[in-house]
Each structure stands twice: as C-alpha cells, then as structure tokens.
VMD Tcl script that draws the C-alpha trace (Angstrom):
set ca {
  {5.07 9.21 14.90}
  {4.62 12.18 12.61}
  {1.12 13.58 12.07}
  {-0.01 15.46 8.97}
  {-2.80 18.01 9.39}
  {-4.73 16.74 6.36}
  {-4.51 13.72 4.05}
  {-3.36 13.95 0.46}
  {-0.60 14.00 -2.09}
  {1.04 17.12 -0.64}
  {2.40 14.76 2.06}
  {4.09 12.40 -0.41}
  {7.68 13.65 -0.21}
  {7.65 13.91 3.60}
  {6.04 10.45 3.90}
  {8.72 8.94 1.69}
  {11.49 10.72 3.64}
  {10.12 9.54 7.00}
  {9.67 5.98 5.71}
  {13.23 5.93 4.33}
  {14.67 7.26 7.59}
  {12.83 4.70 9.72}
  {13.59 1.78 7.39}
  {17.27 2.71 7.49}
  {17.26 3.00 11.31}
  {15.64 -0.43 11.65}
  {17.69 -2.15 8.93}
  {14.57 -2.92 6.89}
  {15.28 -3.28 3.18}
  {11.80 -4.19 1.84}
  {9.44 -1.36 0.96}
  {5.87 -1.82 -0.28}
  {4.00 1.14 -1.72}
  {0.73 1.90 -3.41}
  {0.92 3.69 -6.75}
  {-1.88 4.32 -9.21}
  {-0.12 6.20 -12.01}
  {3.45 5.35 -11.02}
  {4.35 8.88 -9.89}
  {4.73 7.99 -6.20}
  {6.73 4.90 -7.11}
  {9.05 6.87 -9.39}
  {9.74 9.38 -6.61}
  {10.39 6.56 -4.14}
  {12.82 4.78 -6.46}
  {15.01 7.87 -6.43}
  {15.08 7.91 -2.63}
  {15.14 4.19 -1.81}
  {18.18 3.21 -3.85}
  {19.41 -0.24 -2.83}
  {16.10 -1.25 -1.26}
  {13.78 -3.97 -2.56}
  {10.77 -1.98 -3.77}
  {7.35 -3.55 -4.40}
  {4.82 -1.29 -6.12}
  {1.18 -2.35 -5.74}
  {-1.42 -1.03 -8.16}
  {-5.07 -1.62 -8.95}
  {-6.33 -4.76 -10.63}
  {-7.36 -4.70 -14.26}
  {-10.97 -3.52 -14.49}
  {-10.91 -1.41 -11.31}
  {-12.18 1.68 -13.10}
  {-13.35 0.29 -16.45}
  {-13.83 -3.36 -17.40}
  {-10.72 -4.94 -18.90}
  {-8.63 -1.74 -18.67}
  {-5.51 -1.21 -16.56}
  {-5.21 1.92 -14.44}
  {-1.39 1.96 -14.58}
  {-0.14 2.36 -18.14}
  {1.87 -0.62 -19.41}
  {4.77 1.71 -20.30}
  {4.86 2.98 -16.71}
  {4.85 -0.56 -15.33}
  {7.70 -1.47 -17.68}
  {9.71 1.64 -16.70}
  {9.32 0.88 -12.98}
  {10.37 -2.73 -13.53}
  {13.41 -1.63 -15.55}
  {14.41 0.57 -12.60}
  {14.38 -2.49 -10.33}
  {10.90 -2.38 -8.78}
  {8.58 -5.35 -8.60}
  {5.12 -4.29 -9.76}
  {2.14 -6.19 -8.35}
  {-1.25 -5.71 -9.97}
  {-3.85 -7.36 -7.78}
  {-7.43 -7.35 -6.53}
  {-7.94 -5.49 -3.29}
  {-7.25 -7.87 -0.43}
  {-9.78 -6.15 1.83}
  {-12.71 -6.04 -0.56}
  {-12.32 -8.00 -3.80}
  {-15.34 -10.12 -4.68}
  {-16.94 -9.36 -1.30}
  {-17.57 -5.75 -2.41}
  {-19.49 -7.06 -5.43}
  {-21.63 -9.31 -3.21}
  {-22.32 -6.43 -0.81}
  {-23.41 -4.17 -3.69}
  {-25.83 -6.78 -4.98}
  {-27.20 -8.28 -1.76}
  {-26.36 -5.77 1.02}
  {-25.70 -7.08 4.51}
  {-22.63 -7.31 6.72}
  {-19.44 -8.78 5.32}
  {-16.39 -9.54 7.49}
  {-13.65 -8.41 5.09}
  {-15.38 -5.08 4.42}
  {-15.80 -4.67 8.19}
  {-12.04 -5.16 8.64}
  {-11.37 -2.53 5.95}
  {-13.74 -0.04 7.57}
  {-12.19 -0.67 10.98}
  {-8.72 0.07 9.59}
  {-10.11 3.29 8.06}
  {-10.72 4.48 11.64}
  {-6.97 5.20 11.56}
  {-7.19 6.84 8.12}
  {-7.59 5.65 4.56}
  {-3.84 5.69 3.86}
  {-3.19 3.40 6.82}
  {-5.83 0.94 5.55}
  {-4.14 1.03 2.14}
  {-0.72 0.36 3.70}
  {-2.07 -2.75 5.43}
  {-3.96 -3.94 2.35}
  {-1.08 -3.60 -0.11}
  {1.20 -5.55 2.21}
  {-1.25 -8.48 1.95}
  {-1.41 -8.12 -1.83}
  {2.40 -8.08 -2.10}
  {2.69 -11.10 0.20}
  {0.10 -13.03 -1.82}
  {1.98 -12.21 -5.03}
  {5.12 -13.81 -3.60}
  {6.99 -10.50 -3.63}
  {8.00 -10.46 0.07}
  {10.41 -12.46 2.22}
  {8.22 -12.51 5.35}
  {10.55 -10.21 7.28}
  {9.38 -6.82 8.58}
  {8.66 -4.22 5.90}
  {7.80 -0.57 5.61}
  {4.47 -0.17 3.84}
  {3.39 3.17 2.35}
  {-0.20 4.07 1.47}
  {-2.20 7.13 0.63}
  {-5.59 8.78 0.57}
  {-6.46 9.17 -3.09}
  {-3.27 10.20 -4.88}
  {0.20 10.33 -3.36}
  {1.34 8.97 -0.01}
  {0.36 10.10 3.48}
  {0.77 7.03 5.71}
  {3.64 4.67 6.45}
  {3.85 1.65 8.74}
  {6.42 -0.80 9.98}
  {4.78 -4.20 9.93}
  {5.32 -7.91 9.80}
  {3.42 -8.94 6.67}
  {1.10 -11.89 6.27}
  {-0.73 -13.58 3.44}
  {-4.50 -13.12 3.39}
  {-4.95 -16.73 4.52}
  {-3.01 -15.81 7.69}
  {-4.22 -12.20 7.99}
  {-4.41 -12.22 11.79}
  {-0.71 -13.14 12.01}
  {0.15 -9.66 10.68}
  {1.76 -7.36 13.24}
  {1.55 -3.58 12.85}
  {4.67 -2.68 14.76}
  {4.75 1.06 14.28}
  {2.93 3.95 12.64}
  {5.61 6.14 11.08}
  {3.21 8.83 9.86}
  {-0.45 9.46 9.08}
  {-2.93 12.32 8.78}
  {-4.76 13.38 11.95}
  {-7.77 14.79 10.12}
  {-9.28 12.47 7.52}
}
mol new
graphics top color blue
foreach p $ca { graphics top sphere $p radius 0.5 }
foreach p [lrange $ca 0 end-1] q [lrange $ca 1 end] { graphics top cylinder $p $q radius 0.2 }
display resetview
C-alpha cells in the first residue's frame, strides 16, 4: 500500500498510476472512479486505455435543485471516449441524510459512511461509488479497482468485489492500493 502525506488533488496522477499498475498485475479490467467535473475521468481515460471505465458523478440537485454538477457536454465527451457515466444519489446517504437533517438521531447508513471515513474520505468514496455503479448495472460483478478522492481529484484506490446496495455486506474490500495517512 502507498500512503500519501495529505489528501487532495495533488495525488491524482500518482493514484491513477498506482491503480493502473495494480489492476494490470491482477488482470482486472473494470475501473470505477469518482469525478465531479470530469477532469479526473479525462486523465484516467488516457491512462486506462482498453479498460472498462465507469465514471460516477453526483446526482442532479446535489448542489442546487434540478441542476447537474457535471456539465452535459463533459458527460457526452466522456461517453464518446468509451466511458460509462453514472449519475446517481449517494449510496451511503441519499434520503437518509435528509431525514437526519430534519429529525436528528442515529441512522445506520450514515453510521456506515462515517465508519468508512475512519480510513479517509477518499476510501469511503471509493466504496460508495462502487455501490452506485453496481446499482446502475454498469459492473459485471467481478473484482474492480475503485478510485475515490477527498474533495477534488483522486487520493484513494481499492481492489474490491462490488455489491449492490441490497447486498452491501457481501462486498469484499480486498486491498487498499493507496490512501492519505493524514486526513
């Protein structure tokens, strides 16, 4: 496992390189990655030629009601380059976050998300986007490399056996490829 001193987008290129190297070594051809603006995905498409790439982005309304965070032109460009773009509600918060804001209390899905954040935000994102990609029907069910980040860019990568949210506890995190040590 490779450790970064700090989280953030300055780790993006190294994260992508490490993920590519490990995927190649293990014969994994499915890559899932988080991308808000499409910049991380565009960089990955250059490196992961010949791989099945799934780009996961925020749901419509995440920042402003009824507005997409990723520009439609960016989504189209990524798709034209061979990526599958999944726009989905967060698997580890979704409606539960809205209920928690209104009523407070303890909510199991948010507890799972916070527990995963003990390993770093990027690692939580890598787990979450794998669920979102699985639920969108974009994965085969074989092991994948999943790439997440803290804010912008990428700083965490995992090898995992994905699962749909209805079978969340069947997921297997096989390996942490890289992550920040201070977060």
